[in-house]
C-alpha positions, -999 to 999 in steps of 0.1 A, spaced: 504 -158 513 511 -121 511 537 -107 536 525 -78 559 556 -62 567 547 -29 552 559 -35 517 535 -45 490 542 -75 467 546 -73 430 509 -83 427 495 -52 446 521 -26 435 513 -4 406 544 6 386 543 39 370 556 32 336 552 58 308 523 51 286 530 55 249 516 86 232 488 76 208 492 92 176 460 102 157 466 104 120 450 134 102 418 129 84 424 111 52 416 129 19 410 114 -13 440 116 -38 433 132 -71 456 127 -102 456 152 -131 450 136 -166 486 144 -177 500 123 -147 476 94 -155 487 94 -191 525 96 -182 522 68 -156 502 45 -180 526 51 -207 555 42 -183 537 12 -169 532 -3 -204 567 2 -214 581 -17 -184 585 -55 -185 565 -73 -160 590 -78 -133 594 -39 -130 558 -28 -129 556 -33 -93 586 -12 -86 570 17 -104 536 11 -84 555 12 -51 576 43 -61 546 63 -70 525 50 -41 497 35 -66 478 3 -66 473 -20 -97 435 -13 -95 442 25 -103 460 14 -134 431 -9 -144 406 20 -138 428 45 -158 431 19 -187 392 18 -187 390 55 -188 416 59 -215 398 34 -237 367 52 -230 377 84 -244 415 92 -242 421 125 -226 383 130 -219 382 98 -200 416 106 -181 403 140 -172 368 128 -161 357 146 -129 341 125 -101 311 134 -81 278 150 -86 275 176 -115 271 212 -108 237 228 -109 227 243 -142 223 282 -143 188 280 -150 182 258 -120 200 282 -97 180 311 -112 147 292 -107 155 282 -71 165 319 -64 133 333 -77 112 307 -60 128 316 -27 122 354 -35 87 345 -43 82 327 -10 96 356 10 74 383 -9 43 362 -3 50 361 35 56 398 34 22 404 16 5 381 42 19 402 71 9 434 53 -28 421 48 -29 412 85 -16 446 95 -42 463 72 -70 442 85 -60 453 122 -59 488 112 -94 486 96 -107 469 129 -90 497 151 -105 523 128 -140 510 131 -137 506 170 -125 543 173 -153 555 150 -179 535 171 -164 550 204 -165 585 189 -201 581 179 -212 568 212 -194 595 231 -214 620 210 -249 606 215 -246 599 252 -255 628 274 -228 638 297 -234 638 334 -229 672 353 -205 670 381 
């Protein structure tokens, strides 16, 4: 039973405790390693005995999978393999120029279409005014 003497029991009381602050880490970014660094770490890794290789990886904050990948890159093409850039290749200069010219061509076509419509409307207005002018000349005027 709950006591009704004006004080709340521990089940009904809300204790005001400090809530811990939630720390949101900054957005993760992909680490990039220059070719010289990769070559230096690979050489150092190969020189070390098996027991000390893990120490090197912990010190540098690397994973063994990176060493494996760097070995493959080095075997594929020495410095070129180590300096290989990731991601999509950039657009060729010709492709950029073609895209630029196609965009300009489309813009000019739209401008031409607008100009043709304006000329068509001007022709119709001119014909209407001419018709009104002719009908005004042929109709007799009423005298006031």
